[in-house]
mmCIF file of the protein (N, C-alpha, C, O) and its ligand, coordinates in Angstrom:
data_MODEL
# 
_entry.id   MODEL 
# 
loop_
_entity.id 
_entity.type 
_entity.pdbx_number_of_molecules 
1 polymer     1 
2 non-polymer 1 
# 
_entity_poly.entity_id                      1 
_entity_poly.type                           'polypeptide(L)' 
_entity_poly.nstd_linkage                   no 
_entity_poly.nstd_monomer                   no 
_entity_poly.pdbx_seq_one_letter_code       MGKSHRGKGLLKMPSHGRGTCPICGRTRIKLLYPVKIDGAQKNVCKNCRNKETA 
_entity_poly.pdbx_seq_one_letter_code_can   MGKSHRGKGLLKMPSHGRGTCPICGRTRIKLLYPVKIDGAQKNVCKNCRNKETA 
_entity_poly.pdbx_strand_id                 A 
# 
loop_
_entity_poly_seq.entity_id 
_entity_poly_seq.num 
_entity_poly_seq.mon_id 
_entity_poly_seq.hetero 
1 1  MET n 
1 2  GLY n 
1 3  LYS n 
1 4  SER n 
1 5  HIS n 
1 6  ARG n 
1 7  GLY n 
1 8  LYS n 
1 9  GLY n 
1 10 LEU n 
1 11 LEU n 
1 12 LYS n 
1 13 MET n 
1 14 PRO n 
1 15 SER n 
1 16 HIS n 
1 17 GLY n 
1 18 ARG n 
1 19 GLY n 
1 20 THR n 
1 21 CYS n 
1 22 PRO n 
1 23 ILE n 
1 24 CYS n 
1 25 GLY n 
1 26 ARG n 
1 27 THR n 
1 28 ARG n 
1 29 ILE n 
1 30 LYS n 
1 31 LEU n 
1 32 LEU n 
1 33 TYR n 
1 34 PRO n 
1 35 VAL n 
1 36 LYS n 
1 37 ILE n 
1 38 ASP n 
1 39 GLY n 
1 40 ALA n 
1 41 GLN n 
1 42 LYS n 
1 43 ASN n 
1 44 VAL n 
1 45 CYS n 
1 46 LYS n 
1 47 ASN n 
1 48 CYS n 
1 49 ARG n 
1 50 ASN n 
1 51 LYS n 
1 52 GLU n 
1 53 THR n 
1 54 ALA n 
# 
loop_
_struct_asym.id 
_struct_asym.entity_id 
A 1 
B 2 
# 
loop_
_chem_comp.id 
_chem_comp.type 
_chem_comp.mon_nstd_flag 
ALA 'L-peptide linking' y 
ARG 'L-peptide linking' y 
ASN 'L-peptide linking' y 
ASP 'L-peptide linking' y 
CYS 'L-peptide linking' y 
GLN 'L-peptide linking' y 
GLU 'L-peptide linking' y 
GLY 'peptide linking'   y 
HIS 'L-peptide linking' y 
ILE 'L-peptide linking' y 
LEU 'L-peptide linking' y 
LYS 'L-peptide linking' y 
MET 'L-peptide linking' y 
PRO 'L-peptide linking' y 
SER 'L-peptide linking' y 
THR 'L-peptide linking' y 
TYR 'L-peptide linking' y 
VAL 'L-peptide linking' y 
ZN  non-polymer         . 
# 
_pdbx_entity_nonpoly.entity_id   2 
_pdbx_entity_nonpoly.name        ? 
_pdbx_entity_nonpoly.comp_id     ZN 
# 
_pdbx_nonpoly_scheme.asym_id         B 
_pdbx_nonpoly_scheme.entity_id       2 
_pdbx_nonpoly_scheme.mon_id          ZN 
_pdbx_nonpoly_scheme.ndb_seq_num     1 
_pdbx_nonpoly_scheme.pdb_seq_num     101 
_pdbx_nonpoly_scheme.auth_seq_num    101 
_pdbx_nonpoly_scheme.pdb_mon_id      ZN 
_pdbx_nonpoly_scheme.auth_mon_id     ZN 
_pdbx_nonpoly_scheme.pdb_strand_id   A 
_pdbx_nonpoly_scheme.pdb_ins_code    . 
# 
loop_
_atom_site.group_PDB 
_atom_site.id 
_atom_site.type_symbol 
_atom_site.label_atom_id 
_atom_site.label_alt_id 
_atom_site.label_comp_id 
_atom_site.label_asym_id 
_atom_site.label_entity_id 
_atom_site.label_seq_id 
_atom_site.pdbx_PDB_ins_code 
_atom_site.Cartn_x 
_atom_site.Cartn_y 
_atom_site.Cartn_z 
_atom_site.occupancy 
_atom_site.B_iso_or_equiv 
_atom_site.pdbx_formal_charge 
_atom_site.auth_seq_id 
_atom_site.auth_comp_id 
_atom_site.auth_asym_id 
_atom_site.auth_atom_id 
_atom_site.pdbx_PDB_model_num 
ATOM   1   N  N  . MET A 1 1  ? 0.849   -1.196 0.000   1.00 0.00 ? 1   MET A N  1 
ATOM   2   C  CA . MET A 1 1  ? 0.000   0.000  0.000   1.00 0.00 ? 1   MET A CA 1 
ATOM   3   C  C  . MET A 1 1  ? 0.876   1.235  0.000   1.00 0.00 ? 1   MET A C  1 
ATOM   4   O  O  . MET A 1 1  ? 2.098   1.133  -0.116  1.00 0.00 ? 1   MET A O  1 
ATOM   5   N  N  . GLY A 1 2  ? 0.275   2.381  0.127   1.00 0.00 ? 2   GLY A N  1 
ATOM   6   C  CA . GLY A 1 2  ? 1.085   3.574  0.236   1.00 0.00 ? 2   GLY A CA 1 
ATOM   7   C  C  . GLY A 1 2  ? 1.226   4.306  -1.080  1.00 0.00 ? 2   GLY A C  1 
ATOM   8   O  O  . GLY A 1 2  ? 0.289   4.948  -1.554  1.00 0.00 ? 2   GLY A O  1 
ATOM   9   N  N  . LYS A 1 3  ? 2.388   4.203  -1.655  1.00 0.00 ? 3   LYS A N  1 
ATOM   10  C  CA . LYS A 1 3  ? 2.684   5.069  -2.791  1.00 0.00 ? 3   LYS A CA 1 
ATOM   11  C  C  . LYS A 1 3  ? 2.455   4.425  -4.154  1.00 0.00 ? 3   LYS A C  1 
ATOM   12  O  O  . LYS A 1 3  ? 3.062   4.827  -5.147  1.00 0.00 ? 3   LYS A O  1 
ATOM   13  N  N  . SER A 1 4  ? 1.596   3.446  -4.198  1.00 0.00 ? 4   SER A N  1 
ATOM   14  C  CA . SER A 1 4  ? 1.379   2.762  -5.466  1.00 0.00 ? 4   SER A CA 1 
ATOM   15  C  C  . SER A 1 4  ? 0.751   3.670  -6.509  1.00 0.00 ? 4   SER A C  1 
ATOM   16  O  O  . SER A 1 4  ? 0.794   3.355  -7.698  1.00 0.00 ? 4   SER A O  1 
ATOM   17  N  N  . HIS A 1 5  ? 0.176   4.778  -6.101  1.00 0.00 ? 5   HIS A N  1 
ATOM   18  C  CA . HIS A 1 5  ? -0.451  5.679  -7.052  1.00 0.00 ? 5   HIS A CA 1 
ATOM   19  C  C  . HIS A 1 5  ? 0.439   6.875  -7.362  1.00 0.00 ? 5   HIS A C  1 
ATOM   20  O  O  . HIS A 1 5  ? -0.023  7.884  -7.894  1.00 0.00 ? 5   HIS A O  1 
ATOM   21  N  N  . ARG A 1 6  ? 1.690   6.757  -7.032  1.00 0.00 ? 6   ARG A N  1 
ATOM   22  C  CA . ARG A 1 6  ? 2.585   7.886  -7.301  1.00 0.00 ? 6   ARG A CA 1 
ATOM   23  C  C  . ARG A 1 6  ? 3.766   7.415  -8.112  1.00 0.00 ? 6   ARG A C  1 
ATOM   24  O  O  . ARG A 1 6  ? 4.100   6.231  -8.130  1.00 0.00 ? 6   ARG A O  1 
ATOM   25  N  N  . GLY A 1 7  ? 4.390   8.357  -8.779  1.00 0.00 ? 7   GLY A N  1 
ATOM   26  C  CA . GLY A 1 7  ? 5.666   8.089  -9.429  1.00 0.00 ? 7   GLY A CA 1 
ATOM   27  C  C  . GLY A 1 7  ? 5.566   7.091  -10.567 1.00 0.00 ? 7   GLY A C  1 
ATOM   28  O  O  . GLY A 1 7  ? 4.653   7.168  -11.389 1.00 0.00 ? 7   GLY A O  1 
ATOM   29  N  N  . LYS A 1 8  ? 6.488   6.170  -10.617 1.00 0.00 ? 8   LYS A N  1 
ATOM   30  C  CA . LYS A 1 8  ? 6.635   5.283  -11.769 1.00 0.00 ? 8   LYS A CA 1 
ATOM   31  C  C  . LYS A 1 8  ? 5.420   4.406  -11.998 1.00 0.00 ? 8   LYS A C  1 
ATOM   32  O  O  . LYS A 1 8  ? 5.135   4.016  -13.130 1.00 0.00 ? 8   LYS A O  1 
ATOM   33  N  N  . GLY A 1 9  ? 4.704   4.094  -10.932 1.00 0.00 ? 9   GLY A N  1 
ATOM   34  C  CA . GLY A 1 9  ? 3.525   3.262  -11.102 1.00 0.00 ? 9   GLY A CA 1 
ATOM   35  C  C  . GLY A 1 9  ? 2.530   3.866  -12.065 1.00 0.00 ? 9   GLY A C  1 
ATOM   36  O  O  . GLY A 1 9  ? 1.833   3.138  -12.772 1.00 0.00 ? 9   GLY A O  1 
ATOM   37  N  N  . LEU A 1 10 ? 2.451   5.176  -12.107 1.00 0.00 ? 10  LEU A N  1 
ATOM   38  C  CA . LEU A 1 10 ? 1.506   5.847  -12.988 1.00 0.00 ? 10  LEU A CA 1 
ATOM   39  C  C  . LEU A 1 10 ? 1.869   5.672  -14.451 1.00 0.00 ? 10  LEU A C  1 
ATOM   40  O  O  . LEU A 1 10 ? 0.994   5.620  -15.315 1.00 0.00 ? 10  LEU A O  1 
ATOM   41  N  N  . LEU A 1 11 ? 3.148   5.583  -14.721 1.00 0.00 ? 11  LEU A N  1 
ATOM   42  C  CA . LEU A 1 11 ? 3.581   5.525  -16.113 1.00 0.00 ? 11  LEU A CA 1 
ATOM   43  C  C  . LEU A 1 11 ? 3.203   4.225  -16.783 1.00 0.00 ? 11  LEU A C  1 
ATOM   44  O  O  . LEU A 1 11 ? 3.169   4.141  -18.010 1.00 0.00 ? 11  LEU A O  1 
ATOM   45  N  N  . LYS A 1 12 ? 2.921   3.217  -15.991 1.00 0.00 ? 12  LYS A N  1 
ATOM   46  C  CA . LYS A 1 12 ? 2.533   1.925  -16.552 1.00 0.00 ? 12  LYS A CA 1 
ATOM   47  C  C  . LYS A 1 12 ? 1.055   1.900  -16.931 1.00 0.00 ? 12  LYS A C  1 
ATOM   48  O  O  . LYS A 1 12 ? 0.608   1.038  -17.688 1.00 0.00 ? 12  LYS A O  1 
ATOM   49  N  N  . MET A 1 13 ? 0.324   2.836  -16.404 1.00 0.00 ? 13  MET A N  1 
ATOM   50  C  CA . MET A 1 13 ? -1.111  2.828  -16.632 1.00 0.00 ? 13  MET A CA 1 
ATOM   51  C  C  . MET A 1 13 ? -1.438  3.506  -17.956 1.00 0.00 ? 13  MET A C  1 
ATOM   52  O  O  . MET A 1 13 ? -0.669  4.337  -18.438 1.00 0.00 ? 13  MET A O  1 
ATOM   53  N  N  . PRO A 1 14 ? -2.587  3.149  -18.546 1.00 0.00 ? 14  PRO A N  1 
ATOM   54  C  CA . PRO A 1 14 ? -3.025  3.840  -19.763 1.00 0.00 ? 14  PRO A CA 1 
ATOM   55  C  C  . PRO A 1 14 ? -3.183  5.327  -19.501 1.00 0.00 ? 14  PRO A C  1 
ATOM   56  O  O  . PRO A 1 14 ? -3.763  5.721  -18.489 1.00 0.00 ? 14  PRO A O  1 
ATOM   57  N  N  . SER A 1 15 ? -2.681  6.146  -20.392 1.00 0.00 ? 15  SER A N  1 
ATOM   58  C  CA . SER A 1 15 ? -2.737  7.600  -20.241 1.00 0.00 ? 15  SER A CA 1 
ATOM   59  C  C  . SER A 1 15 ? -2.077  8.068  -18.949 1.00 0.00 ? 15  SER A C  1 
ATOM   60  O  O  . SER A 1 15 ? -2.399  9.132  -18.420 1.00 0.00 ? 15  SER A O  1 
ATOM   61  N  N  . HIS A 1 16 ? -1.164  7.270  -18.459 1.00 0.00 ? 16  HIS A N  1 
ATOM   62  C  CA . HIS A 1 16 ? -0.449  7.610  -17.228 1.00 0.00 ? 16  HIS A CA 1 
ATOM   63  C  C  . HIS A 1 16 ? -1.403  7.836  -16.073 1.00 0.00 ? 16  HIS A C  1 
ATOM   64  O  O  . HIS A 1 16 ? -1.155  8.662  -15.195 1.00 0.00 ? 16  HIS A O  1 
ATOM   65  N  N  . GLY A 1 17 ? -2.480  7.103  -16.083 1.00 0.00 ? 17  GLY A N  1 
ATOM   66  C  CA . GLY A 1 17 ? -3.406  7.174  -14.966 1.00 0.00 ? 17  GLY A CA 1 
ATOM   67  C  C  . GLY A 1 17 ? -4.372  8.333  -15.034 1.00 0.00 ? 17  GLY A C  1 
ATOM   68  O  O  . GLY A 1 17 ? -5.124  8.581  -14.091 1.00 0.00 ? 17  GLY A O  1 
ATOM   69  N  N  . ARG A 1 18 ? -4.355  9.049  -16.153 1.00 0.00 ? 18  ARG A N  1 
ATOM   70  C  CA . ARG A 1 18 ? -5.256  10.202 -16.253 1.00 0.00 ? 18  ARG A CA 1 
ATOM   71  C  C  . ARG A 1 18 ? -6.439  9.886  -17.158 1.00 0.00 ? 18  ARG A C  1 
ATOM   72  O  O  . ARG A 1 18 ? -6.391  8.991  -18.001 1.00 0.00 ? 18  ARG A O  1 
ATOM   73  N  N  . GLY A 1 19 ? -7.492  10.648 -16.951 1.00 0.00 ? 19  GLY A N  1 
ATOM   74  C  CA . GLY A 1 19 ? -8.667  10.466 -17.785 1.00 0.00 ? 19  GLY A CA 1 
ATOM   75  C  C  . GLY A 1 19 ? -9.784  11.329 -17.253 1.00 0.00 ? 19  GLY A C  1 
ATOM   76  O  O  . GLY A 1 19 ? -9.550  12.285 -16.513 1.00 0.00 ? 19  GLY A O  1 
ATOM   77  N  N  . THR A 1 20 ? -10.999 10.987 -17.633 1.00 0.00 ? 20  THR A N  1 
ATOM   78  C  CA . THR A 1 20 ? -12.161 11.728 -17.162 1.00 0.00 ? 20  THR A CA 1 
ATOM   79  C  C  . THR A 1 20 ? -12.855 10.923 -16.074 1.00 0.00 ? 20  THR A C  1 
ATOM   80  O  O  . THR A 1 20 ? -13.198 9.757  -16.271 1.00 0.00 ? 20  THR A O  1 
ATOM   81  N  N  . CYS A 1 21 ? -13.051 11.540 -14.958 1.00 0.00 ? 21  CYS A N  1 
ATOM   82  C  CA . CYS A 1 21 ? -13.706 10.864 -13.855 1.00 0.00 ? 21  CYS A CA 1 
ATOM   83  C  C  . CYS A 1 21 ? -15.179 10.616 -14.197 1.00 0.00 ? 21  CYS A C  1 
ATOM   84  O  O  . CYS A 1 21 ? -15.893 11.542 -14.581 1.00 0.00 ? 21  CYS A O  1 
ATOM   85  N  N  . PRO A 1 22 ? -15.627 9.374  -14.056 1.00 0.00 ? 22  PRO A N  1 
ATOM   86  C  CA . PRO A 1 22 ? -17.016 9.063  -14.415 1.00 0.00 ? 22  PRO A CA 1 
ATOM   87  C  C  . PRO A 1 22 ? -18.035 9.641  -13.435 1.00 0.00 ? 22  PRO A C  1 
ATOM   88  O  O  . PRO A 1 22 ? -19.225 9.702  -13.740 1.00 0.00 ? 22  PRO A O  1 
ATOM   89  N  N  . ILE A 1 23 ? -17.580 10.056 -12.283 1.00 0.00 ? 23  ILE A N  1 
ATOM   90  C  CA . ILE A 1 23 ? -18.512 10.576 -11.283 1.00 0.00 ? 23  ILE A CA 1 
ATOM   91  C  C  . ILE A 1 23 ? -18.623 12.089 -11.371 1.00 0.00 ? 23  ILE A C  1 
ATOM   92  O  O  . ILE A 1 23 ? -19.721 12.623 -11.526 1.00 0.00 ? 23  ILE A O  1 
ATOM   93  N  N  . CYS A 1 24 ? -17.510 12.776 -11.274 1.00 0.00 ? 24  CYS A N  1 
ATOM   94  C  CA . CYS A 1 24 ? -17.563 14.236 -11.240 1.00 0.00 ? 24  CYS A CA 1 
ATOM   95  C  C  . CYS A 1 24 ? -17.328 14.855 -12.613 1.00 0.00 ? 24  CYS A C  1 
ATOM   96  O  O  . CYS A 1 24 ? -17.568 16.046 -12.809 1.00 0.00 ? 24  CYS A O  1 
ATOM   97  N  N  . GLY A 1 25 ? -16.855 14.043 -13.568 1.00 0.00 ? 25  GLY A N  1 
ATOM   98  C  CA . GLY A 1 25 ? -16.732 14.526 -14.931 1.00 0.00 ? 25  GLY A CA 1 
ATOM   99  C  C  . GLY A 1 25 ? -15.521 15.411 -15.183 1.00 0.00 ? 25  GLY A C  1 
ATOM   100 O  O  . GLY A 1 25 ? -15.406 16.006 -16.255 1.00 0.00 ? 25  GLY A O  1 
ATOM   101 N  N  . ARG A 1 26 ? -14.633 15.507 -14.232 1.00 0.00 ? 26  ARG A N  1 
ATOM   102 C  CA . ARG A 1 26 ? -13.428 16.302 -14.459 1.00 0.00 ? 26  ARG A CA 1 
ATOM   103 C  C  . ARG A 1 26 ? -12.548 15.600 -15.481 1.00 0.00 ? 26  ARG A C  1 
ATOM   104 O  O  . ARG A 1 26 ? -12.384 14.381 -15.445 1.00 0.00 ? 26  ARG A O  1 
ATOM   105 N  N  . THR A 1 27 ? -11.996 16.370 -16.374 1.00 0.00 ? 27  THR A N  1 
ATOM   106 C  CA . THR A 1 27 ? -11.175 15.792 -17.427 1.00 0.00 ? 27  THR A CA 1 
ATOM   107 C  C  . THR A 1 27 ? -9.703  15.888 -17.070 1.00 0.00 ? 27  THR A C  1 
ATOM   108 O  O  . THR A 1 27 ? -9.274  16.788 -16.348 1.00 0.00 ? 27  THR A O  1 
ATOM   109 N  N  . ARG A 1 28 ? -8.948  14.947 -17.589 1.00 0.00 ? 28  ARG A N  1 
ATOM   110 C  CA . ARG A 1 28 ? -7.497  14.918 -17.434 1.00 0.00 ? 28  ARG A CA 1 
ATOM   111 C  C  . ARG A 1 28 ? -7.072  14.915 -15.977 1.00 0.00 ? 28  ARG A C  1 
ATOM   112 O  O  . ARG A 1 28 ? -5.996  15.395 -15.619 1.00 0.00 ? 28  ARG A O  1 
ATOM   113 N  N  . ILE A 1 29 ? -7.929  14.370 -15.160 1.00 0.00 ? 29  ILE A N  1 
ATOM   114 C  CA . ILE A 1 29 ? -7.552  14.210 -13.767 1.00 0.00 ? 29  ILE A CA 1 
ATOM   115 C  C  . ILE A 1 29 ? -7.007  12.803 -13.587 1.00 0.00 ? 29  ILE A C  1 
ATOM   116 O  O  . ILE A 1 29 ? -7.311  11.906 -14.373 1.00 0.00 ? 29  ILE A O  1 
ATOM   117 N  N  . LYS A 1 30 ? -6.218  12.619 -12.572 1.00 0.00 ? 30  LYS A N  1 
ATOM   118 C  CA . LYS A 1 30 ? -5.695  11.289 -12.311 1.00 0.00 ? 30  LYS A CA 1 
ATOM   119 C  C  . LYS A 1 30 ? -6.789  10.401 -11.721 1.00 0.00 ? 30  LYS A C  1 
ATOM   120 O  O  . LYS A 1 30 ? -7.430  10.745 -10.728 1.00 0.00 ? 30  LYS A O  1 
ATOM   121 N  N  . LEU A 1 31 ? -6.980  9.260  -12.357 1.00 0.00 ? 31  LEU A N  1 
ATOM   122 C  CA . LEU A 1 31 ? -7.999  8.319  -11.914 1.00 0.00 ? 31  LEU A CA 1 
ATOM   123 C  C  . LEU A 1 31 ? -7.307  7.140  -11.257 1.00 0.00 ? 31  LEU A C  1 
ATOM   124 O  O  . LEU A 1 31 ? -6.835  6.226  -11.933 1.00 0.00 ? 31  LEU A O  1 
ATOM   125 N  N  . LEU A 1 32 ? -7.253  7.168  -9.971  1.00 0.00 ? 32  LEU A N  1 
ATOM   126 C  CA . LEU A 1 32 ? -6.396  6.230  -9.262  1.00 0.00 ? 32  LEU A CA 1 
ATOM   127 C  C  . LEU A 1 32 ? -7.147  5.245  -8.398  1.00 0.00 ? 32  LEU A C  1 
ATOM   128 O  O  . LEU A 1 32 ? -6.544  4.332  -7.835  1.00 0.00 ? 32  LEU A O  1 
ATOM   129 N  N  . TYR A 1 33 ? -8.443  5.410  -8.283  1.00 0.00 ? 33  TYR A N  1 
ATOM   130 C  CA . TYR A 1 33 ? -9.145  4.621  -7.303  1.00 0.00 ? 33  TYR A CA 1 
ATOM   131 C  C  . TYR A 1 33 ? -10.245 3.797  -7.942  1.00 0.00 ? 33  TYR A C  1 
ATOM   132 O  O  . TYR A 1 33 ? -11.253 4.356  -8.374  1.00 0.00 ? 33  TYR A O  1 
ATOM   133 N  N  . PRO A 1 34 ? -10.081 2.488  -8.013  1.00 0.00 ? 34  PRO A N  1 
ATOM   134 C  CA . PRO A 1 34 ? -11.107 1.636  -8.591  1.00 0.00 ? 34  PRO A CA 1 
ATOM   135 C  C  . PRO A 1 34 ? -12.297 1.499  -7.662  1.00 0.00 ? 34  PRO A C  1 
ATOM   136 O  O  . PRO A 1 34 ? -12.151 1.153  -6.490  1.00 0.00 ? 34  PRO A O  1 
ATOM   137 N  N  . VAL A 1 35 ? -13.472 1.774  -8.195  1.00 0.00 ? 35  VAL A N  1 
ATOM   138 C  CA . VAL A 1 35 ? -14.706 1.594  -7.442  1.00 0.00 ? 35  VAL A CA 1 
ATOM   139 C  C  . VAL A 1 35 ? -15.706 0.869  -8.330  1.00 0.00 ? 35  VAL A C  1 
ATOM   140 O  O  . VAL A 1 35 ? -15.570 0.847  -9.553  1.00 0.00 ? 35  VAL A O  1 
ATOM   141 N  N  . LYS A 1 36 ? -16.697 0.285  -7.706  1.00 0.00 ? 36  LYS A N  1 
ATOM   142 C  CA . LYS A 1 36 ? -17.726 -0.374 -8.488  1.00 0.00 ? 36  LYS A CA 1 
ATOM   143 C  C  . LYS A 1 36 ? -18.893 0.578  -8.700  1.00 0.00 ? 36  LYS A C  1 
ATOM   144 O  O  . LYS A 1 36 ? -19.475 1.109  -7.754  1.00 0.00 ? 36  LYS A O  1 
ATOM   145 N  N  . ILE A 1 37 ? -19.211 0.775  -9.965  1.00 0.00 ? 37  ILE A N  1 
ATOM   146 C  CA . ILE A 1 37 ? -20.337 1.622  -10.323 1.00 0.00 ? 37  ILE A CA 1 
ATOM   147 C  C  . ILE A 1 37 ? -21.281 0.805  -11.185 1.00 0.00 ? 37  ILE A C  1 
ATOM   148 O  O  . ILE A 1 37 ? -20.921 0.379  -12.282 1.00 0.00 ? 37  ILE A O  1 
ATOM   149 N  N  . ASP A 1 38 ? -22.476 0.588  -10.693 1.00 0.00 ? 38  ASP A N  1 
ATOM   150 C  CA . ASP A 1 38 ? -23.454 -0.235 -11.410 1.00 0.00 ? 38  ASP A CA 1 
ATOM   151 C  C  . ASP A 1 38 ? -22.877 -1.598 -11.759 1.00 0.00 ? 38  ASP A C  1 
ATOM   152 O  O  . ASP A 1 38 ? -23.139 -2.128 -12.839 1.00 0.00 ? 38  ASP A O  1 
ATOM   153 N  N  . GLY A 1 39 ? -22.116 -2.149 -10.877 1.00 0.00 ? 39  GLY A N  1 
ATOM   154 C  CA . GLY A 1 39 ? -21.569 -3.483 -11.074 1.00 0.00 ? 39  GLY A CA 1 
ATOM   155 C  C  . GLY A 1 39 ? -20.311 -3.533 -11.900 1.00 0.00 ? 39  GLY A C  1 
ATOM   156 O  O  . GLY A 1 39 ? -19.716 -4.599 -12.063 1.00 0.00 ? 39  GLY A O  1 
ATOM   157 N  N  . ALA A 1 40 ? -19.888 -2.381 -12.433 1.00 0.00 ? 40  ALA A N  1 
ATOM   158 C  CA . ALA A 1 40 ? -18.689 -2.359 -13.253 1.00 0.00 ? 40  ALA A CA 1 
ATOM   159 C  C  . ALA A 1 40 ? -17.568 -1.663 -12.493 1.00 0.00 ? 40  ALA A C  1 
ATOM   160 O  O  . ALA A 1 40 ? -17.796 -0.698 -11.763 1.00 0.00 ? 40  ALA A O  1 
ATOM   161 N  N  . GLN A 1 41 ? -16.378 -2.160 -12.674 1.00 0.00 ? 41  GLN A N  1 
ATOM   162 C  CA . GLN A 1 41 ? -15.234 -1.556 -12.006 1.00 0.00 ? 41  GLN A CA 1 
ATOM   163 C  C  . GLN A 1 41 ? -14.722 -0.370 -12.823 1.00 0.00 ? 41  GLN A C  1 
ATOM   164 O  O  . GLN A 1 41 ? -14.380 -0.509 -13.997 1.00 0.00 ? 41  GLN A O  1 
ATOM   165 N  N  . LYS A 1 42 ? -14.678 0.784  -12.185 1.00 0.00 ? 42  LYS A N  1 
ATOM   166 C  CA . LYS A 1 42 ? -14.183 1.971  -12.871 1.00 0.00 ? 42  LYS A CA 1 
ATOM   167 C  C  . LYS A 1 42 ? -13.235 2.714  -11.961 1.00 0.00 ? 42  LYS A C  1 
ATOM   168 O  O  . LYS A 1 42 ? -13.276 2.576  -10.738 1.00 0.00 ? 42  LYS A O  1 
ATOM   169 N  N  . ASN A 1 43 ? -12.388 3.500  -12.578 1.00 0.00 ? 43  ASN A N  1 
ATOM   170 C  CA . ASN A 1 43 ? -11.476 4.318  -11.793 1.00 0.00 ? 43  ASN A CA 1 
ATOM   171 C  C  . ASN A 1 43 ? -12.038 5.713  -11.637 1.00 0.00 ? 43  ASN A C  1 
ATOM   172 O  O  . ASN A 1 43 ? -12.551 6.305  -12.587 1.00 0.00 ? 43  ASN A O  1 
ATOM   173 N  N  . VAL A 1 44 ? -11.932 6.233  -10.420 1.00 0.00 ? 44  VAL A N  1 
ATOM   174 C  CA . VAL A 1 44 ? -12.415 7.572  -10.172 1.00 0.00 ? 44  VAL A CA 1 
ATOM   175 C  C  . VAL A 1 44 ? -11.292 8.408  -9.567  1.00 0.00 ? 44  VAL A C  1 
ATOM   176 O  O  . VAL A 1 44 ? -10.264 7.878  -9.147  1.00 0.00 ? 44  VAL A O  1 
ATOM   177 N  N  . CYS A 1 45 ? -11.501 9.705  -9.529  1.00 0.00 ? 45  CYS A N  1 
ATOM   178 C  CA . CYS A 1 45 ? -10.494 10.592 -8.992  1.00 0.00 ? 45  CYS A CA 1 
ATOM   179 C  C  . CYS A 1 45 ? -10.508 10.582 -7.467  1.00 0.00 ? 45  CYS A C  1 
ATOM   180 O  O  . CYS A 1 45 ? -11.389 9.993  -6.841  1.00 0.00 ? 45  CYS A O  1 
ATOM   181 N  N  . LYS A 1 46 ? -9.540  11.226 -6.901  1.00 0.00 ? 46  LYS A N  1 
ATOM   182 C  CA . LYS A 1 46 ? -9.408  11.208 -5.446  1.00 0.00 ? 46  LYS A CA 1 
ATOM   183 C  C  . LYS A 1 46 ? -10.612 11.827 -4.746  1.00 0.00 ? 46  LYS A C  1 
ATOM   184 O  O  . LYS A 1 46 ? -10.936 11.475 -3.612  1.00 0.00 ? 46  LYS A O  1 
ATOM   185 N  N  . ASN A 1 47 ? -11.265 12.753 -5.439  1.00 0.00 ? 47  ASN A N  1 
ATOM   186 C  CA . ASN A 1 47 ? -12.390 13.423 -4.817  1.00 0.00 ? 47  ASN A CA 1 
ATOM   187 C  C  . ASN A 1 47 ? -13.598 12.504 -4.694  1.00 0.00 ? 47  ASN A C  1 
ATOM   188 O  O  . ASN A 1 47 ? -14.470 12.711 -3.851  1.00 0.00 ? 47  ASN A O  1 
ATOM   189 N  N  . CYS A 1 48 ? -13.634 11.496 -5.541  1.00 0.00 ? 48  CYS A N  1 
ATOM   190 C  CA . CYS A 1 48 ? -14.809 10.630 -5.600  1.00 0.00 ? 48  CYS A CA 1 
ATOM   191 C  C  . CYS A 1 48 ? -14.553 9.250  -5.008  1.00 0.00 ? 48  CYS A C  1 
ATOM   192 O  O  . CYS A 1 48 ? -15.432 8.389  -5.046  1.00 0.00 ? 48  CYS A O  1 
ATOM   193 N  N  . ARG A 1 49 ? -13.401 9.037  -4.480  1.00 0.00 ? 49  ARG A N  1 
ATOM   194 C  CA . ARG A 1 49 ? -13.054 7.676  -4.078  1.00 0.00 ? 49  ARG A CA 1 
ATOM   195 C  C  . ARG A 1 49 ? -13.925 7.148  -2.942  1.00 0.00 ? 49  ARG A C  1 
ATOM   196 O  O  . ARG A 1 49 ? -14.126 5.939  -2.823  1.00 0.00 ? 49  ARG A O  1 
ATOM   197 N  N  . ASN A 1 50 ? -14.432 8.032  -2.123  1.00 0.00 ? 50  ASN A N  1 
ATOM   198 C  CA . ASN A 1 50 ? -15.196 7.581  -0.964  1.00 0.00 ? 50  ASN A CA 1 
ATOM   199 C  C  . ASN A 1 50 ? -16.701 7.675  -1.179  1.00 0.00 ? 50  ASN A C  1 
ATOM   200 O  O  . ASN A 1 50 ? -17.487 7.369  -0.282  1.00 0.00 ? 50  ASN A O  1 
ATOM   201 N  N  . LYS A 1 51 ? -17.090 8.097  -2.364  1.00 0.00 ? 51  LYS A N  1 
ATOM   202 C  CA . LYS A 1 51 ? -18.506 8.188  -2.639  1.00 0.00 ? 51  LYS A CA 1 
ATOM   203 C  C  . LYS A 1 51 ? -19.005 6.877  -3.213  1.00 0.00 ? 51  LYS A C  1 
ATOM   204 O  O  . LYS A 1 51 ? -18.258 6.145  -3.861  1.00 0.00 ? 51  LYS A O  1 
ATOM   205 N  N  . GLU A 1 52 ? -20.242 6.594  -2.975  1.00 0.00 ? 52  GLU A N  1 
ATOM   206 C  CA . GLU A 1 52 ? -20.814 5.382  -3.562  1.00 0.00 ? 52  GLU A CA 1 
ATOM   207 C  C  . GLU A 1 52 ? -21.109 5.639  -5.031  1.00 0.00 ? 52  GLU A C  1 
ATOM   208 O  O  . GLU A 1 52 ? -20.332 5.255  -5.905  1.00 0.00 ? 52  GLU A O  1 
ATOM   209 N  N  . THR A 1 53 ? -22.222 6.283  -5.295  1.00 0.00 ? 53  THR A N  1 
ATOM   210 C  CA . THR A 1 53 ? -22.511 6.724  -6.656  1.00 0.00 ? 53  THR A CA 1 
ATOM   211 C  C  . THR A 1 53 ? -23.048 8.141  -6.581  1.00 0.00 ? 53  THR A C  1 
ATOM   212 O  O  . THR A 1 53 ? -23.628 8.541  -5.572  1.00 0.00 ? 53  THR A O  1 
ATOM   213 N  N  . ALA A 1 54 ? -22.860 8.880  -7.622  1.00 0.00 ? 54  ALA A N  1 
ATOM   214 C  CA . ALA A 1 54 ? -23.256 10.280 -7.592  1.00 0.00 ? 54  ALA A CA 1 
ATOM   215 C  C  . ALA A 1 54 ? -24.698 10.438 -8.059  1.00 0.00 ? 54  ALA A C  1 
ATOM   216 O  O  . ALA A 1 54 ? -25.214 11.554 -8.103  1.00 0.00 ? 54  ALA A O  1 
HETATM 217 ZN ZN . ZN  B 2 .  ? -14.255 12.506 -9.592  1.00 0.00 2 101 ZN  A ZN 1 
# 
C-alpha cells in the first residue's frame, strides 16, 4: 500500500493514470481509485473515491 499511485507506477497505466472521472466529470484528472459503479469496475479521482454513486 502507500505510494502505489505515485511516481513510476503511474507511467505503466493507460494515459499515465489520467482520464475523465465518471462521477464528477473532471477531465485529465488522475484516476487512481477503482470503485464499483453499477456493477462495473471503474477508476475515479481522489475526490470521488469515498462516494458510492453520484
Ligand atoms: Zn471525480
